[in-house]
C-alpha positions in Angstrom: 9.1 1.7 12.5 9.2 1.0 8.6 9.6 4.1 6.8 9.5 2.8 3.1 7.6 0.3 1.0 9.0 -1.1 -2.2 7.5 -3.5 -4.7 8.1 -4.6 -8.4 5.0 -4.7 -10.6 4.2 -4.2 -14.2 7.9 -3.8 -15.1 8.4 -1.0 -12.8 10.7 -0.9 -9.6 8.7 1.4 -7.2 9.5 2.8 -3.7 7.0 4.6 -1.6 8.1 6.8 1.3 5.3 6.2 3.7 5.3 9.3 5.8 5.7 12.0 3.1 3.7 10.0 0.3 6.5 10.4 -2.1 6.5 7.7 -4.9 9.7 7.0 -6.7 10.2 4.9 -9.8 13.8 3.7 -9.6 16.4 1.7 -11.2 17.1 -2.0 -10.0 20.3 -0.9 -8.2 18.5 1.9 -6.1 15.7 -0.7 -5.5 18.4 -3.3 -4.1 19.9 -0.6 -1.9 16.9 0.8 -0.3 16.7 -1.9 2.3 20.3 -1.8 3.2 20.5 2.2 3.3 19.8 2.8 6.9 21.4 -0.4 8.4 24.6 -0.4 6.6 27.3 1.9 5.4 28.5 2.5 1.9 31.5 0.3 2.3 29.3 -2.7 3.4 26.8 -2.2 0.8 29.4 -2.2 -1.9 30.5 -5.6 -0.5 27.2 -7.0 -0.4 26.2 -5.9 -4.0 29.7 -6.3 -5.5 28.8 -9.3 -7.5 25.8 -7.6 -9.1 26.8 -4.1 -9.8 30.0 -1.9 -10.5 31.5 0.1 -7.6 30.9 3.3 -9.4 27.1 2.5 -10.0 26.6 1.8 -6.5 28.3 5.1 -5.2 25.9 6.9 -7.6 22.9 5.1 -6.5 23.8 5.8 -3.0 24.3 9.4 -3.5 20.8 9.6 -5.2 19.2 7.9 -2.3 21.2 10.2 0.1 19.8 13.3 -1.6 16.3 12.0 -1.6 16.7 11.6 2.1 18.1 14.9 2.6 14.9 16.6 0.8 12.6 14.6 3.0 11.5 12.4 0.2 12.9 9.0 1.5 12.9 7.8 5.1 11.1 10.6 6.4 10.1 10.7 9.9 6.3 10.3 11.0 4.7 13.6 12.0 3.5 13.5 15.7 -0.1 14.2 15.2 -1.6 13.7 18.8 -5.4 13.7 18.7 -7.0 14.4 15.5 -9.6 17.2 15.4 -12.1 16.1 13.0 -15.5 17.7 12.4 -15.6 19.4 15.8 -18.9 21.2 14.7 -20.6 17.9 13.8 -21.3 19.2 10.3 -23.3 16.5 8.4 -22.6 16.7 4.4 -24.3 13.5 3.0 -27.1 11.2 3.6 -28.1 7.8 2.2 -31.8 7.8 2.0 -33.2 4.3 2.2 -36.4 5.1 0.0 -37.1 1.5 -0.3 -36.7 -1.4 2.0 -37.8 -3.9 -0.5 -36.5 -5.3 -3.6 -37.4 -7.1 -6.7 -34.1 -9.2 -6.8 -33.0 -11.9 -4.3 -29.3 -11.5 -4.5 -27.6 -14.2 -2.6 -25.0 -12.2 -0.8 -27.3 -9.3 -0.1 -26.2 -7.5 3.2 -29.6 -6.0 3.4 -31.5 -9.3 3.6 -32.9 -8.8 0.0 -33.8 -5.2 0.9 -35.7 -5.2 4.2 -32.8 -5.1 6.5 -34.1 -7.8 8.7 -37.1 -5.7 9.2 -40.5 -4.9 7.5 -40.7 -4.3 3.7 -41.2 -0.5 3.7 -41.3 2.4 1.3 -40.1 5.8 2.6 -43.0 8.2 2.9 -42.6 11.6 1.3 -42.8 13.4 4.7 -40.0 11.4 6.0 -37.8 12.1 3.1 -38.5 15.9 3.3 -37.6 15.8 6.9 -34.2 14.1 6.0 -33.3 16.8 3.5 -34.4 19.4 6.0 -32.3 17.8 8.7 -29.4 17.8 6.2 -29.4 21.6 5.4 -30.1 22.6 8.9 -27.0 20.5 10.1 -24.6 21.3 7.2 -23.4 24.5 8.7 -21.6 26.9 6.0 -21.0 24.0 3.7 -22.5 24.6 0.5 -22.2 21.2 -1.5 -24.4 18.4 0.0 -24.8 15.0 -1.2 -27.8 12.7 -1.2 -27.8 8.9 -2.3 -31.2 7.4 -3.1 -30.7 3.7 -1.9 -32.5 0.5 -1.1 -33.3 -2.2 -1.5 -34.5 -1.0 -4.9 -35.2 2.8 -4.9 -36.9 2.7 -8.3 -39.8 0.9 -6.5 -40.5 4.1 -5.0 -39.6 6.4 -8.0 -42.4 8.8 -7.5 -41.2 9.7 -4.1 -37.6 10.0 -5.5 -38.7 12.5 -7.9 -40.7 14.7 -5.3 -37.7 14.7 -3.0 -35.4 16.0 -5.8 -38.0 18.8 -6.3 -38.0 19.5 -2.6 -34.3 19.6 -2.8 -34.2 22.2 -5.4 -36.6 24.3 -3.2 -34.2 24.0 -0.2 -31.3 24.8 -2.5 -32.8 28.2 -3.2 -34.0 28.8 0.2 -30.6 27.8 2.1 -28.2 28.6 -0.7 -27.1 25.1 -1.0 -26.2 22.7 -3.8 -27.4 19.1 -3.9 -25.6 16.2 -5.7 -28.1 13.5 -6.1 -27.1 10.0 -6.8 -29.2 6.8 -7.3 -28.3 3.1 -7.0 -30.2 0.8 -9.0 -30.4 -2.9 -10.1 -32.0 -1.7 -13.3 -35.0 -4.1 -13.4 -37.5 -1.2 -13.4 -35.4 1.2 -15.6 -37.4 2.4 -18.7 -36.9 5.3 -21.1 -38.8 7.7 -19.0 -36.7 6.9 -15.8 -33.6 7.0 -17.9 -34.3 10.5 -19.1 -35.3 11.8 -15.7 -32.3 10.3 -14.0 -29.8 11.6 -16.7 -31.2 15.0 -16.2 -31.4 15.3 -12.4 -28.7 12.7 -10.9 -25.2 13.6 -10.7 -24.2 10.2 -10.3 -25.7 6.6 -10.8 -24.7 3.3 -9.6 -25.7 0.2 -11.9 -25.4 -3.1 -10.1 -24.3 -6.0 -12.5 -21.8 -8.6 -11.6 -20.0 -9.3 -15.0 -20.6 -12.4 -17.1 -24.1 -13.7 -17.6 -23.5 -16.9 -15.7 -21.8 -15.2 -12.8 -24.5 -12.4 -12.5 -27.4 -14.8 -12.9 -26.1 -17.2 -10.1 -25.9 -14.5 -7.6 -28.6 -12.1 -8.6 -31.8 -13.9 -9.3 -35.3 -12.5 -9.6 -37.9 -13.2 -7.1 -39.0 -16.1 -9.3 -35.5 -17.5 -9.1 -34.6 -16.9 -12.7 -31.5 -14.9 -13.8 -31.8 -11.1 -14.2 -28.8 -10.4 -16.6 -31.0 -10.4 -19.8 -33.4 -8.1 -18.3 -30.9 -5.4 -17.2 -27.8 -5.6 -19.4 -29.6 -4.1 -22.4 -31.2 -1.4 -20.3 -27.8 -0.5 -18.7 -26.1 -0.3 -22.1 -29.0 1.9 -23.6 -28.8 4.1 -20.3 -25.0 4.7 -20.4 -25.2 5.8 -24.0 -27.8 8.2 -23.2 -25.9 9.5 -20.2 -23.1 10.9 -22.4 -20.3 12.3 -20.3 -22.2 12.4 -17.0 -20.8 10.2 -14.1 -22.0 6.7 -13.6 -20.6 3.4 -12.2 -21.0 0.0 -13.3 -20.7 -1.6 -9.9 -20.2 -5.5 -9.5 -19.6 -7.8 -6.7 -17.1 -10.7 -6.9 -17.4 -13.9 -4.7 -15.6 -17.2 -4.2 -17.5 -18.4 -7.2 -15.6 -15.8 -9.5 -12.3 -15.4 -8.0 -11.2 -14.7 -11.7 -13.1 -11.6 -11.4 -10.8 -9.7 -13.9 -12.6 -11.7 -16.4 -15.8 -10.1 -15.3 -14.2 -6.5 -15.7 -13.0 -7.5 -18.9 -16.4 -8.8 -20.0 -18.2 -5.4 -19.0 -15.6 -3.4 -20.8 -16.0 -5.4 -24.0 -19.8 -5.1 -23.5 -19.4 -1.2 -23.8 -19.1 0.0 -20.1 -16.3 2.4 -19.5 -16.6 3.1 -15.6 -16.4 -0.1 -13.6 -16.2 -1.0 -10.0 -15.9 -4.5 -8.8 -16.0 -5.0 -5.1 -15.2 -8.2 -3.1 -18.2 -9.8 -1.3 -18.0 -9.4 2.6 -19.7 -12.3 4.1 -19.5 -14.7 7.1 -17.1 -17.5 6.6 -19.8 -20.1 6.6 -21.4 -18.9 3.5 -20.3 -20.8 0.3 -19.6 -17.6 -1.4 -17.4 -16.1 1.3 -13.9 -15.0 0.4 -11.7 -16.7 2.9 -7.9 -16.4 3.8 -7.2 -19.4 1.5 -8.5 -17.4 -1.6 -6.4 -14.2 -0.9 -3.4 -15.5 -3.2 -5.8 -15.9 -6.1 -7.5 -12.6 -5.4 -4.2 -10.6 -5.3 -3.0 -12.1 -8.4 -6.1 -11.4 -10.2 -5.7 -7.6 -9.2 -2.2 -7.7 -10.9 -3.8 -9.3 -14.0 -6.3 -6.7 -14.2 -3.7 -4.0 -13.8 -1.9 -5.3 -16.8 -5.1 -5.3 -19.0 -5.9 -1.9 -17.6 -2.5 -0.5 -18.8 -2.9 -2.2 -22.2 -6.4 -0.7 -22.8 -5.5 2.8 -21.4 -2.4 3.1 -23.7 -4.7 2.5 -26.5 -7.8 4.5 -27.6 -10.0 2.1 -25.9 -9.4 3.0 -22.3 -11.7 2.8 -19.3 -11.9 3.6 -15.6 -11.7 1.1 -12.8 -12.7 2.5 -9.5 -10.0 0.9 -7.1 -7.2 2.0 -9.7 -8.1 5.7 -9.4 -5.5 7.1 -6.9 -4.6 10.6 -6.0 -0.7 10.9 -5.5 -0.8 14.7 -5.2 -1.3 14.6 -1.3 -5.0 15.3 -1.7 -7.5 15.3 -0.3 -6.6 17.1 2.8 -4.5 15.2 5.5 -7.3 15.0 7.8 -9.6 13.1 5.2 -6.8 10.8 4.5 -6.6 9.9 8.1 -10.6 9.5 9.1 -11.7 8.1 5.8 -15.3 8.2 4.6 -16.8 10.1 7.4 -19.5 7.4 8.3 -21.2 8.2 11.7 -20.3 11.8 11.5 -20.4 13.7 8.2 -22.3 10.9 6.5 -25.5 9.2 7.7 -28.1 6.6 6.6 -31.9 7.3 6.9 -34.3 4.5 7.1 -38.0 4.6 5.7 -39.1 5.2 9.2 -36.7 8.2 9.6 -34.1 6.5 12.0 -30.6 7.6 11.5 -27.6 5.1 11.4 -23.8 5.7 10.8 -24.0 4.3 7.4 -26.3 1.9 5.1 -24.5 -1.1 6.3 -25.3 -0.6 10.1 -29.0 -0.2 9.3 -31.0 -2.8 11.4 -28.6 -3.0 14.2 -30.4 -1.2 17.0 -27.1 -0.8 18.8 -26.1 1.8 16.1 -29.3 3.9 15.8 -28.2 7.3 16.6 -31.2 9.3 16.3 -34.0 10.4 14.0 -35.0 13.0 11.6 -37.5 14.4 14.2 -35.3 14.5 17.1 -31.7 14.7 15.4 -28.7 12.9 17.1 -29.7 11.4 20.4 -26.7 9.3 21.1 -23.7 11.5 20.5 -21.4 9.0 22.2 -21.8 6.8 19.0 -20.9 9.8 16.8 -18.0 10.4 18.9 -16.6 6.7 18.7 -16.8 7.1 14.9 -15.0 10.3 14.9 -12.2 9.0 17.0 -11.8 5.9 14.9 -8.9 6.7 12.5 -5.5 5.4 11.3 -3.9 7.3 14.2 -6.0 5.4 16.8 -6.2 2.1 15.2 -3.2 -0.1 16.4 -3.3 -2.4 13.2 -3.0 0.8 11.0 0.0 2.3 12.7 2.5 0.0 11.1 0.8 -0.3 7.6 2.5 1.4 4.7 -1.0 1.9 2.9 -2.8 3.8 5.9 -3.1 7.1 4.2 -4.5 5.6 1.1 -7.3 3.4 2.7 -7.8 5.7 5.7 -8.3 2.9 8.1 -10.8 0.9 6.0 -14.6 0.3 6.3 -16.1 0.6 9.9 -18.9 -1.7 9.1 -16.6 -4.6 8.0 -14.4 -4.1 11.0 -17.4 -4.3 13.3 -19.1 -7.3 11.4 -15.9 -9.4 11.5 -14.4 -8.1 15.0 -17.2 -6.6 16.8 -15.0 -3.4 17.0 -14.8 -0.6 14.5 -11.3 0.1 15.5 -10.0 -3.4 14.4 -9.9 -3.5 10.7 -11.0 -6.4 8.7 -7.7 -8.0 7.6 -8.8 -9.7 4.2 -10.1 -6.3 3.3 -6.6 -4.7 4.4 -4.7 -7.2 2.2 -6.8 -6.6 -0.9 -6.5 -2.8 -0.4 -2.7 -2.9 -0.1 -2.6 -4.9 -3.5 -5.0 -2.5 -5.1 -2.9 0.5 -4.0 0.3 -1.1 -5.6 -1.6 -1.8 -8.7 -2.8 1.7 -9.0 0.6 3.1 -8.3 2.2 0.9 -10.9 -0.4 1.9 -13.4 0.4 5.6 -12.9 4.1 4.7 -13.4 3.3 3.1 -16.7 1.0 5.9 -17.9 3.8 8.7 -17.5 
């Protein structure tokens, strides 16, 4: 079993101890010895590297590596975990409320079929939303902090219900001694000053959908009439983020095969004035002209490296920004179980449709095989919940030899199912991207010390 992973990026030689999570910024000589250390003795290593390094330097580097191994920070053995005991009490901590199965944009790559999830165009009735929030508090056990994402389609199309649900949530907070963190995800078309003020007051986080450069955005995110939407939403988003102050938000874009140079879109958004940015790869069937295929991976991975260099440059100046996939925790948090099981979809996190049906997450909505219950009846298919609870980096065969498994937690269940018809078989293109993003994120940390 491979115990270390090493890479050179952004002028840093980096060695990762896979099982302990220890990250080492090393000299080139240590970097060169790492692959030889467990297979060769010191004498053999001296012979192999004699044309590159002085004997004394090799001995010193060997001693340094030996000390790290002795301290359990290099070549550490995997912990025998057995079966992971995860959420045994079936606590629900978060809901994705689909308050609108309708949308005022016609995004080409929309996994939700332009908002209706291959069903009827519906808005969530207030009573269904109330039942969903009541279901959440009644199934949250002793957990105090609960999360609710108002989602669609486009949730601003049902904004009066959103406001009434926030008000109802505040009543439940007092009654059940809970704390709701509300998030809303919007394409921005219906944003106005009144909505901005309300969202800034009531929402703990906001996700604003825009894909970057005008020509890229308008190609993939037209209005119902077929016209581009960039000029409609960009000024609103800029106004909104300025009004938001220091409260959380994300500019959330999607890149496709049409903009494999997506680092340029991140740069564009940064220069426009946005400081917290996410740019996600599209996940699409291979026959779609915008799908990212194996042949595109080399370009995508190099683009992440380009973006990491730009990120370091900006964040070493006074003009820094955040990029979601470069935000990484190297302190061994969150808890080990969370690093093994991931997002909690199908167990701690559920999606609720306008009719009140429960699904493992928003990306499974519309697939009847994954409908696990309703807000009236609760969970009626516990076998599906158990399937999701047992799908983790310990049980996924492909994850067991992957050096990045404790950073990605096994990847997205929905992507695995959509490509492999099995939530336990990861989406390999996504895995390759994640490994590169982790390398970039660690190299950024190394450069910001």
